[in-house]
All heavy atoms as an XYZ file, in Angstrom:
806
protein
N     112.895      3.265    120.976
C     112.651      4.518    120.272
C     113.460      5.671    120.856
O     113.782      6.599    120.159
C     111.148      4.889    120.290
O     110.718      4.953    121.630
C     110.336      3.911    119.465
N     113.775      5.590    122.133
C     114.566      6.661    122.744
C     115.936      6.753    122.083
O     116.424      7.838    121.799
C     114.690      6.451    124.248
C     115.510      7.503    124.923
N     115.138      8.826    124.923
C     116.689      7.452    125.577
C     116.046      9.536    125.559
N     116.996      8.722    125.963
N     116.570      5.605    121.818
C     117.869      5.601    121.170
C     117.788      6.200    119.771
O     118.632      6.976    119.371
C     118.419      4.153    121.085
O     118.419      3.588    122.380
C     119.812      4.150    120.511
N     116.718      5.857    119.050
C     116.552      6.393    117.700
C     116.432      7.911    117.742
O     117.062      8.615    116.966
C     115.311      5.775    117.052
C     115.150      6.152    115.600
C     113.951      5.473    114.984
O     113.042      5.032    115.688
N     113.940      5.379    113.682
N     115.639      8.437    118.667
C     115.489      9.890    118.787
C     116.834     10.531    119.107
O     117.190     11.556    118.553
C     114.456     10.217    119.868
C     114.182     11.689    119.993
C     113.129     11.961    121.037
C     112.879     13.444    121.145
N     111.927     13.763    122.188
N     117.596      9.907    119.988
C     118.906     10.434    120.365
C     119.845     10.484    119.166
O     120.548     11.461    118.967
C     119.495      9.585    121.493
C     120.804     10.080    121.989
N     120.918     11.245    122.688
C     122.043      9.576    121.857
C     122.197     11.452    122.980
N     122.890     10.447    122.493
N     119.829      9.436    118.323
C     120.726      9.425    117.173
C     120.335     10.491    116.160
O     121.184     11.079    115.519
C     120.760      8.043    116.519
O     119.500      7.742    115.954
N     119.046     10.757    116.029
C     118.612     11.823    115.131
C     119.126     13.160    115.656
O     119.652     13.966    114.917
C     117.072     11.837    114.981
C     116.617     10.600    114.206
C     116.595     13.096    114.278
C     115.134     10.387    114.198
N     119.013     13.382    116.930
C     119.511     14.614    117.531
C     121.010     14.749    117.310
O     121.490     15.813    116.953
C     119.178     14.664    119.029
C     119.610     15.936    119.716
C     118.900     17.156    119.182
O     117.705     17.121    118.898
N     119.620     18.250    119.012
N     121.746     13.650    117.475
C     123.183     13.698    117.251
C     123.488     14.072    115.808
O     124.360     14.866    115.530
C     123.823     12.346    117.573
C     124.227     12.177    118.984
C     125.014     10.909    119.128
C     125.805     10.951    120.398
N     126.688      9.822    120.541
N     122.756     13.494    114.861
C     122.938     13.812    113.453
C     122.673     15.280    113.173
O     123.392     15.918    112.419
N     121.646     15.820    113.798
C     121.341     17.234    113.613
C     122.463     18.095    114.187
O     122.827     19.102    113.606
C     120.007     17.574    114.274
C     118.811     16.988    113.528
C     117.504     17.166    114.262
O     117.490     17.693    115.392
O     116.484     16.756    113.699
N     123.017     17.701    115.314
C     124.125     18.441    115.907
C     125.333     18.439    114.980
O     125.989     19.458    114.804
C     124.514     17.857    117.269
C     123.447     18.085    118.337
O     122.556     18.926    118.110
O     123.514     17.408    119.373
N     125.641     17.303    114.368
C     126.761     17.203    113.441
C     126.501     18.091    112.229
O     127.381     18.818    111.771
C     126.994     15.732    113.023
C     127.966     15.647    111.862
C     127.487     14.917    114.201
N     125.273     18.044    111.715
C     124.917     18.878    110.566
C     125.082     20.351    110.899
O     125.695     21.102    110.144
C     123.475     18.598    110.127
C     122.932     19.517    109.039
C     123.715     19.338    107.745
C     121.459     19.257    108.821
N     124.563     20.786    112.045
C     124.659     22.199    112.407
C     126.104     22.607    112.674
O     126.486     23.731    112.386
C     123.763     22.531    113.601
C     122.315     22.738    113.221
S     122.062     23.890    111.830
C     122.724     25.417    112.490
N     126.916     21.694    113.195
C     128.332     22.016    113.372
C     128.963     22.280    112.012
O     129.700     23.255    111.832
C     129.063     20.879    114.087
C     130.523     21.187    114.325
C     131.236     20.076    115.045
C     132.679     20.500    115.261
N     133.559     19.383    115.453
N     128.657     21.448    111.022
C     129.183     21.647    109.673
C     128.665     22.947    109.071
O     129.412     23.666    108.414
C     128.776     20.475    108.770
O     129.348     19.290    109.234
N     127.391     23.246    109.283
C     126.790     24.478    108.767
C     127.477     25.689    109.387
O     127.817     26.650    108.700
C     125.266     24.491    109.016
C     124.672     25.870    108.788
C     124.570     23.459    108.135
N     127.689     25.649    110.700
C     128.356     26.769    111.388
C     129.786     26.954    110.882
O     130.230     28.078    110.663
C     128.345     26.556    112.901
C     127.003     26.893    113.546
C     127.091     26.898    115.054
N     127.439     25.601    115.607
C     126.556     24.652    115.915
N     125.281     24.851    115.712
N     126.952     23.500    116.426
N     130.511     25.860    110.703
C     131.885     25.951    110.189
C     131.895     26.524    108.775
O     132.721     27.384    108.460
C     132.543     24.572    110.208
C     132.895     24.093    111.601
C     133.408     22.665    111.628
O     133.403     21.977    110.581
O     133.817     22.217    112.713
N     130.985     26.084    107.949
C     130.895     26.597    106.585
C     130.558     28.085    106.592
O     131.127     28.875    105.836
C     129.830     25.813    105.814
C     129.729     26.055    104.329
C     131.062     25.790    103.634
C     128.641     25.176    103.737
N     129.652     28.491    107.481
C     129.306     29.917    107.576
C     130.494     30.730    108.078
O     130.717     31.848    107.630
C     128.072     30.130    108.440
C     127.674     31.564    108.501
C     127.649     32.367    109.599
C     127.255     32.398    107.401
N     127.251     33.634    109.259
C     126.996     33.676    107.915
C     127.088     32.172    106.035
C     126.582     34.736    107.106
C     126.670     33.225    105.240
C     126.424     34.490    105.771
N     131.284     30.199    108.992
C     132.476     30.907    109.471
C     133.454     31.167    108.330
O     133.993     32.276    108.205
C     133.169     30.124    110.591
C     132.409     30.201    111.897
O     131.596     31.092    112.101
N     132.654     29.245    112.777
N     133.685     30.172    107.488
C     134.557     30.365    106.314
C     133.957     31.401    105.368
O     134.662     32.246    104.821
C     134.756     29.053    105.552
C     135.686     28.074    106.228
C     135.244     26.812    106.603
C     137.020     28.408    106.474
C     136.093     25.900    107.217
C     137.878     27.507    107.078
C     137.405     26.253    107.456
O     138.245     25.377    108.058
N     132.651     31.310    105.178
C     131.963     32.251    104.289
C     132.101     33.672    104.808
O     132.385     34.602    104.047
C     130.474     31.873    104.156
O     130.388     30.534    103.646
C     129.733     32.823    103.232
N     131.919     33.860    106.114
C     132.051     35.198    106.690
C     133.455     35.755    106.504
O     133.609     36.944    106.230
C     131.677     35.182    108.171
C     130.187     35.139    108.396
C     129.843     35.323    109.856
O     130.379     34.645    110.723
N     128.945     36.244    110.122
N     134.473     34.912    106.641
C     135.848     35.381    106.439
C     136.036     35.902    105.023
O     136.672     36.936    104.811
C     136.836     34.251    106.736
C     136.958     33.942    108.204
C     137.876     32.767    108.458
C     137.873     32.408    109.931
N     138.673     31.226    110.225
N     135.497     35.192    104.047
C     135.593     35.625    102.658
C     134.786     36.903    102.418
O     135.255     37.830    101.757
C     135.118     34.516    101.709
C     136.025     33.319    101.674
C     137.427     33.652    101.176
O     137.553     34.406    100.200
O     138.392     33.148    101.775
N     133.578     36.946    102.944
C     132.725     38.120    102.749
C     133.357     39.372    103.347
O     133.251     40.457    102.780
C     131.344     37.892    103.379
C     130.455     36.878    102.677
C     129.233     36.572    103.530
C     130.043     37.379    101.300
N     134.015     39.204    104.462
C     134.657     40.350    105.127
C     135.700     41.008    104.226
O     135.920     42.213    104.277
C     135.280     39.900    106.437
C     135.684     41.026    107.316
C     136.097     40.536    108.681
N     135.885     41.632    109.600
C     135.632     41.510    110.862
N     135.539     40.320    111.405
N     135.463     42.564    111.614
N     136.340     40.196    103.374
C     137.339     40.714    102.443
C     136.694     41.368    101.214
O     137.351     42.119    100.505
C     138.259     39.584    101.978
C     139.066     38.878    103.062
C     139.806     37.684    102.474
C     140.029     39.844    103.734
N     135.428     41.075    100.969
C     134.763     41.508     99.742
C     133.947     42.793     99.897
O     133.586     43.399     98.895
C     133.824     40.396     99.248
C     134.543     39.104     98.926
S     133.409     37.729     98.636
C     132.780     38.168     97.037
N     133.641     43.175    101.136
C     132.761     44.332    101.351
C     133.460     45.356    102.247
O     134.450     45.053    102.907
C     131.406     43.908    101.973
C     130.646     42.968    101.047
C     131.593     43.271    103.343
N     132.907     46.549    102.288
C     133.469     47.590    103.149
C     133.239     47.227    104.617
O     132.314     46.474    104.941
C     132.810     48.947    102.864
O     131.427     48.869    103.232
C     132.958     49.348    101.407
N     134.049     47.784    105.524
C     133.831     47.507    106.946
C     132.416     47.885    107.407
O     131.811     47.178    108.213
C     134.893     48.369    107.641
C     135.998     48.480    106.634
C     135.296     48.551    105.301
N     131.883     48.975    106.877
C     130.527     49.388    107.257
C     129.476     48.383    106.823
O     128.556     48.051    107.586
N     129.614     47.884    105.601
C     128.675     46.873    105.105
C     128.807     45.592    105.901
O     127.814     44.947    106.250
C     128.928     46.602    103.608
O     128.716     47.816    102.888
C     128.006     45.530    103.069
N     130.036     45.227    106.214
C     130.260     44.025    107.031
C     129.518     44.152    108.357
O     128.789     43.256    108.751
C     131.743     43.797    107.275
C     131.982     42.804    108.360
C     132.358     43.061    109.633
C     131.792     41.404    108.272
N     132.419     41.903    110.352
C     132.071     40.866    109.535
C     131.397     40.541    107.245
C     131.981     39.504    109.798
C     131.316     39.185    107.514
C     131.605     38.680    108.780
N     129.717     45.260    109.051
C     129.090     45.441    110.366
C     127.567     45.487    110.294
O     126.880     44.889    111.108
C     129.619     46.712    111.045
C     131.005     46.579    111.614
C     131.118     45.489    112.668
O     130.215     45.340    113.519
O     132.127     44.757    112.623
N     127.042     46.226    109.317
C     125.589     46.420    109.220
C     124.849     45.197    108.681
O     123.705     44.961    109.049
C     125.272     47.618    108.320
C     125.706     48.947    108.882
S     124.754     49.448    110.332
C     123.153     49.691    109.605
N     125.484     44.428    107.821
C     124.782     43.338    107.144
C     125.245     41.959    107.611
O     124.473     41.190    108.179
C     124.965     43.430    105.602
C     124.622     44.824    105.072
C     124.156     42.338    104.903
C     123.202     45.253    105.242
N     126.498     41.633    107.375
C     126.932     40.248    107.525
C     127.351     39.839    108.928
O     127.213     38.676    109.295
C     128.071     39.954    106.545
C     127.634     40.036    105.114
C     128.024     41.097    104.314
C     126.825     39.062    104.574
C     127.621     41.177    102.999
C     126.408     39.130    103.254
C     126.805     40.195    102.465
N     127.865     40.763    109.729
C     128.355     40.366    111.054
C     127.225     39.889    111.965
O     127.459     39.147    112.910
C     129.105     41.527    111.714
O     128.199     42.555    112.082
N     126.012     40.309    111.666
C     124.868     39.977    112.520
C     124.170     38.676    112.123
O     123.240     38.235    112.791
C     123.852     41.106    112.457
C     124.419     42.450    112.855
C     123.405     43.556    112.682
O     122.244     43.374    112.963
N     123.852     44.697    112.205
N     124.593     38.069    111.031
C     123.914     36.877    110.515
C     124.387     35.610    111.223
O     125.554     35.474    111.566
C     124.171     36.734    109.021
S     123.457     38.063    108.050
N     123.454     34.697    111.411
C     123.759     33.403    112.023
C     123.217     32.292    111.121
O     122.171     32.457    110.494
C     123.154     33.275    113.435
C     123.785     34.271    114.392
C     121.647     33.452    113.407
N     123.926     31.177    111.053
C     123.418     30.067    110.252
C     122.284     29.354    110.980
O     122.287     29.238    112.204
C     124.637     29.163    110.102
C     125.433     29.407    111.337
C     125.208     30.861    111.674
N     121.316     28.901    110.211
C     120.181     28.152    110.731
C     120.145     26.789    110.045
O     120.850     26.582    109.045
C     118.887     28.920    110.469
C     118.808     30.304    111.117
C     117.551     31.038    110.646
C     118.833     30.211    112.633
N     119.338     25.858    110.550
C     119.263     24.555    109.874
C     118.861     24.723    108.410
O     117.974     25.515    108.092
C     118.182     23.809    110.664
C     118.206     24.443    112.023
C     118.524     25.887    111.774
N     119.530     24.000    107.519
C     119.200     24.121    106.099
C     117.791     23.615    105.823
O     117.248     22.807    106.572
C     120.248     23.252    105.408
C     120.909     22.456    106.452
C     120.607     23.052    107.775
N     117.227     24.126    104.744
C     115.920     23.669    104.269
C     116.166     22.932    102.962
O     116.209     23.544    101.891
C     114.974     24.851    104.072
C     114.644     25.583    105.359
C     113.766     26.801    105.149
O     113.353     27.086    104.001
O     113.481     27.481    106.157
N     116.403     21.642    103.051
C     116.781     20.867    101.866
C     118.143     21.314    101.390
O     119.107     21.292    102.148
N     118.224     21.784    100.144
C     119.494     22.255     99.588
C     119.695     23.754     99.765
O     120.623     24.320     99.210
C     119.572     21.915     98.091
C     119.791     20.442     97.860
O     120.279     19.759     98.783
O     119.480     19.961     96.757
N     118.831     24.392    100.531
C     118.901     25.842    100.720
C     119.628     26.146    102.028
O     119.260     25.653    103.093
C     117.490     26.478    100.728
C     117.569     27.976    100.967
C     116.764     26.180     99.422
N     120.672     26.964    101.922
C     121.426     27.419    103.097
C     120.663     28.590    103.697
O     120.368     29.560    103.011
C     122.835     27.857    102.677
C     123.789     27.999    103.819
C     124.641     26.963    104.152
C     123.840     29.166    104.558
C     125.544     27.096    105.206
C     124.726     29.304    105.611
C     125.579     28.255    105.940
N     120.324     28.503    104.972
C     119.484     29.520    105.612
C     120.307     30.301    106.628
O     120.990     29.716    107.468
C     118.261     28.880    106.304
C     117.365     29.947    106.911
C     117.477     28.019    105.320
N     120.246     31.628    106.510
C     120.871     32.489    107.517
C     119.788     33.377    108.112
O     118.806     33.722    107.465
C     122.020     33.338    106.932
C     121.570     34.126    105.709
C     123.214     32.490    106.622
C     122.628     35.045    105.138
N     119.984     33.714    109.370
C     119.020     34.553    110.061
C     119.682     35.789    110.624
O     120.883     35.798    110.894
N     118.871     36.818    110.784
C     119.337     38.056    111.399
C     118.192     38.697    112.166
O     117.025     38.518    111.821
C     119.889     39.036    110.338
O     120.354     40.217    111.000
C     118.849     39.416    109.308
N     118.533     39.416    113.217
C     117.534     40.157    113.989
C     117.301     41.550    113.414
O     116.381     42.240    113.820
C     117.971     40.281    115.459
C     117.973     38.972    116.182
N     116.829     38.355    116.627
C     118.993     38.143    116.513
C     117.129     37.219    117.214
N     118.448     37.061    117.158
N     118.154     41.954    112.493
C     118.088     43.296    111.928
C     117.201     43.310    110.682
O     117.496     42.630    109.694
C     119.500     43.767    111.556
O     119.437     44.885    110.695
N     116.135     44.108    110.736
C     115.255     44.246    109.571
C     116.044     44.837    108.398
O     115.871     44.436    107.252
C     114.054     45.117    109.914
C     113.033     45.184    108.822
C     111.795     45.959    109.246
C     110.806     45.987    108.095
N     109.618     46.749    108.395
N     116.918     45.780    108.691
C     117.753     46.413    107.667
C     118.628     45.372    106.967
O     118.672     45.295    105.742
C     118.603     47.505    108.323
C     119.540     48.209    107.382
C     119.077     49.229    106.556
C     120.887     47.870    107.316
C     119.936     49.889    105.685
C     121.747     48.520    106.457
C     121.267     49.539    105.639
O     122.110     50.176    104.782
N     119.341     44.560    107.758
C     120.215     43.527    107.181
C     119.391     42.517    106.384
O     119.791     42.092    105.299
C     121.010     42.830    108.287
N     118.250     42.145    106.913
C     117.383     41.183    106.219
C     116.974     41.705    104.845
O     117.059     41.002    103.848
C     116.153     40.883    107.072
C     115.155     40.016    106.387
N     114.026     40.528    105.789
C     115.141     38.676    106.181
C     113.345     39.542    105.249
N     113.993     38.402    105.471
N     116.534     42.954    104.799
C     116.107     43.525    103.523
C     117.264     43.604    102.534
O     117.107     43.287    101.359
C     115.471     44.899    103.745
C     114.111     44.808    104.400
C     113.481     46.151    104.678
O     114.056     47.189    104.302
O     112.402     46.164    105.284
N     118.433     44.004    103.000
C     119.597     44.075    102.115
C     119.972     42.696    101.588
O     120.276     42.530    100.416
C     120.778     44.717    102.832
C     120.811     46.187    102.620
C     120.131     47.137    103.329
C     121.529     46.889    101.606
N     120.394     48.378    102.830
C     121.253     48.263    101.763
C     122.383     46.492    100.588
C     121.791     49.232    100.933
C     122.932     47.455     99.771
C     122.625     48.813     99.950
N     119.942     41.702    102.466
C     120.315     40.356    102.031
C     119.273     39.749    101.096
O     119.619     39.078    100.135
C     120.524     39.449    103.240
C     121.873     39.632    103.898
C     121.899     38.992    105.265
C     122.971     39.047    103.019
N     118.024     39.977    101.369
C     116.976     39.401    100.526
C     116.910     40.049     99.151
O     116.675     39.374     98.160
C     115.608     39.530    101.214
C     115.320     38.425    102.196
C     115.199     37.048    101.542
O     114.263     36.808    100.768
O     116.063     36.205    101.814
N     117.096     41.348     99.077
C     116.812     42.057     97.839
C     118.033     42.622     97.107
O     117.927     42.983     95.947
C     115.812     43.186     98.103
C     114.529     42.681     98.702
C     114.204     42.996    100.003
C     113.677     41.870     97.970
C     113.018     42.521    100.562
C     112.500     41.394     98.519
C     112.175     41.715     99.822
N     119.186     42.708     97.781
C     120.323     43.352     97.134
C     121.616     42.552     97.171
O     122.396     42.594     96.240
C     120.586     44.725     97.764
C     119.433     45.662     97.568
C     119.766     47.034     98.091
N     118.626     47.911     97.879
C     118.270     48.867     98.689
N     118.968     49.104     99.771
N     117.224     49.618     98.439
N     121.894     41.871     98.269
C     123.220     41.269     98.428
C     123.206     39.752     98.539
O     124.217     39.160     98.905
C     123.905     41.859     99.665
C     124.091     43.350     99.607
S     125.237     43.933    100.839
C     126.714     44.029     99.851
N     122.104     39.088     98.256
C     122.041     37.635     98.427
C     123.036     36.896     97.532
O     123.477     35.803     97.853
C     120.629     37.108     98.180
C     120.182     37.205     96.762
N     119.659     38.357     96.239
C     120.219     36.302     95.755
C     119.379     38.158     94.965
N     119.706     36.928     94.643
N     123.432     37.521     96.435
C     124.351     36.871     95.494
C     125.745     36.663     96.104
O     126.399     35.653     95.834
C     124.445     37.717     94.218
C     125.161     37.054     93.108
C     124.219     36.160     92.311
C     124.910     35.627     91.087
N     125.215     34.224     91.165
N     126.187     37.592     96.946
C     127.531     37.448     97.542
C     127.669     36.176     98.374
O     128.578     35.374     98.122
C     127.891     38.681     98.374
C     128.382     39.900     97.610
C     128.597     41.074     98.562
C     129.669     39.589     96.873
N     126.812     35.952     99.379
C     126.971     34.707    100.135
C     126.694     33.467     99.280
O     127.329     32.433     99.483
C     125.978     34.830    101.291
C     125.088     35.953    100.956
C     125.800     36.819     99.978
N     125.792     33.577     98.301
C     125.547     32.438     97.413
C     126.802     32.080     96.630
O     127.155     30.911     96.508
C     124.399     32.730     96.447
C     123.046     32.610     97.085
C     121.898     32.875     96.117
O     122.132     33.296     94.961
O     120.750     32.667     96.529
N     127.483     33.092     96.103
C     128.708     32.844     95.327
C     129.797     32.215     96.188
O     130.470     31.265     95.769
C     129.219     34.137     94.701
C     128.366     34.615     93.541
O     127.493     33.849     93.061
O     128.554     35.774     93.122
N     129.990     32.744     97.394
C     131.039     32.217     98.277
C     130.704     30.786     98.696
O     131.554     29.892     98.621
C     131.240     33.122     99.511
C     132.207     32.479    100.499
C     131.749     34.494     99.093
N     129.467     30.551     99.120
C     129.080     29.203     99.536
C     129.147     28.218     98.371
O     129.568     27.071     98.549
C     127.670     29.219    100.140
C     127.599     29.760    101.562
C     126.176     30.160    101.922
C     128.124     28.716    102.547
N     128.751     28.653     97.186
C     128.824     27.781     96.006
C     130.272     27.391     95.722
O     130.565     26.227     95.416
C     128.213     28.477     94.787
O     126.826     28.681     94.974
N     131.172     28.361     95.836
C     132.595     28.081     95.636
C     133.104     27.088     96.688
O     133.773     26.100     96.359
C     133.398     29.379     95.694
C     134.885     29.149     95.660
C     135.532     28.845     94.467
C     135.635     29.217     96.830
C     136.900     28.611     94.439
C     137.001     28.980     96.805
C     137.628     28.679     95.613
O     138.976     28.442     95.592
N     132.780     27.344     97.949
C     133.272     26.482     99.031
C     132.712     25.069     98.940
O     133.400     24.103     99.265
C     132.922     27.092    100.391
C     133.672     28.364    100.780
C     133.086     28.955    102.055
C     135.161     28.097    100.930
N     131.464     24.946     98.488
C     130.818     23.636     98.441
C     131.013     22.925     97.100
O     130.684     21.748     96.968
C     129.338     23.777     98.772
C     129.117     24.232    100.208
S     127.381     24.374    100.641
C     126.922     22.658    100.739
N     131.506     23.661     96.109
C     131.745     23.048     94.820
C     130.492     22.771     94.012
O     130.505     21.923     93.118
N     129.414     23.457     94.328
C     128.148     23.310     93.599
C     127.297     24.542     93.847
O     127.524     25.262     94.830
C     127.406     22.056     94.024
C     126.984     22.056     95.496
C     126.193     20.808     95.845
N     125.884     20.730     97.248
C     124.868     21.364     97.841
N     124.069     22.145     97.159
N     124.650     21.220     99.137
N     126.313     24.788     92.990
C     125.452     25.954     93.208
C     124.690     25.841     94.533
O     124.201     24.765     94.881
C     124.475     25.921     92.031
C     125.130     25.081     90.999
C     125.984     24.090     91.742
N     124.632     26.936     95.255
C     123.940     26.973     96.545
C     122.976     28.160     96.554
O     123.352     29.264     96.163
C     124.949     27.122     97.709
C     124.245     27.275     99.041
C     125.899     25.942     97.747
N     121.774     27.908     96.986
C     120.798     28.982     97.179
C     120.833     29.396     98.642
O     120.930     28.556     99.539
C     119.400     28.484     96.808
C     118.339     29.558     96.940
C     116.949     29.024     96.634
O     116.830     27.950     96.020
O     115.975     29.702     97.011
N     120.754     30.700     98.877
C     120.744     31.227    100.241
C     119.413     31.912    100.509
O     118.921     32.669     99.681
C     121.900     32.234    100.464
C     121.789     32.899    101.827
C     123.246     31.527    100.352
N     118.870     31.640    101.666
C     117.636     32.271    102.107
C     117.937     33.000    103.414
O     118.600     32.453    104.295
C     116.558     31.205    102.332
C     115.262     31.721    102.914
C     114.308     30.570    103.122
C     113.078     30.998    103.874
N     112.188     29.842    104.145
N     117.458     34.223    103.508
C     117.645     34.992    104.746
C     116.296     35.145    105.434
O     115.307     35.495    104.798
C     118.242     36.361    104.430
S     118.547     37.353    105.915
N     116.271     34.888    106.725
C     115.034     35.042    107.492
C     115.243     36.065    108.599
O     116.333     36.193    109.163
C     114.544     33.699    108.079
C     114.184     32.717    106.985
C     115.570     33.093    109.010
N     114.186     36.791    108.889
C     114.201     37.762    109.966
C     113.825     37.055    111.243
O     112.753     36.448    111.349
C     113.225     38.906    109.662
C     113.198     40.068    110.636
C     114.555     40.755    110.717
C     112.135     41.079    110.215
N     114.708     37.092    112.234
C     114.474     36.425    113.506
C     113.728     37.354    114.460
O     113.891     38.579    114.398
C     115.806     36.012    114.132
C     116.683     35.100    113.274
C     118.050     34.957    113.924
C     116.022     33.762    113.087
N     112.945     36.776    115.338
C     112.258     37.570    116.358
C     113.277     38.167    117.311
O     114.305     37.555    117.614
C     111.286     36.699    117.155
C     110.139     36.184    116.313
O     109.780     36.872    115.338
O     109.610     35.116    116.634
N     112.984     39.369    117.794
C     113.911     40.011    118.733
C     113.721     39.535    120.123
O     112.983     39.026    120.661
C     113.770     41.521    118.700
C     114.431     42.090    117.450
O     115.427     41.551    116.992
N     113.886     43.144    116.917
């Protein structure tokens, strides 16, 4: 069972590496789409988290960024990720503990 647990952990590491790489590409695109102020206040602080099924999850420590992403700007990262992945992608933003 120890080997099985280890292989699951390895799979999760590979998945998170892919998620981080995908988020890095997404951030590069988003940086071109928004003002420098919006980039700094909203998107630069976001980090990718483990996906929840087909939902791409990003987290931020900023309540301000979280509210903007949840209620006003969630479409931007969804559009970029959908384009990069070649299929519709839902994005969820969570507020991380400080």
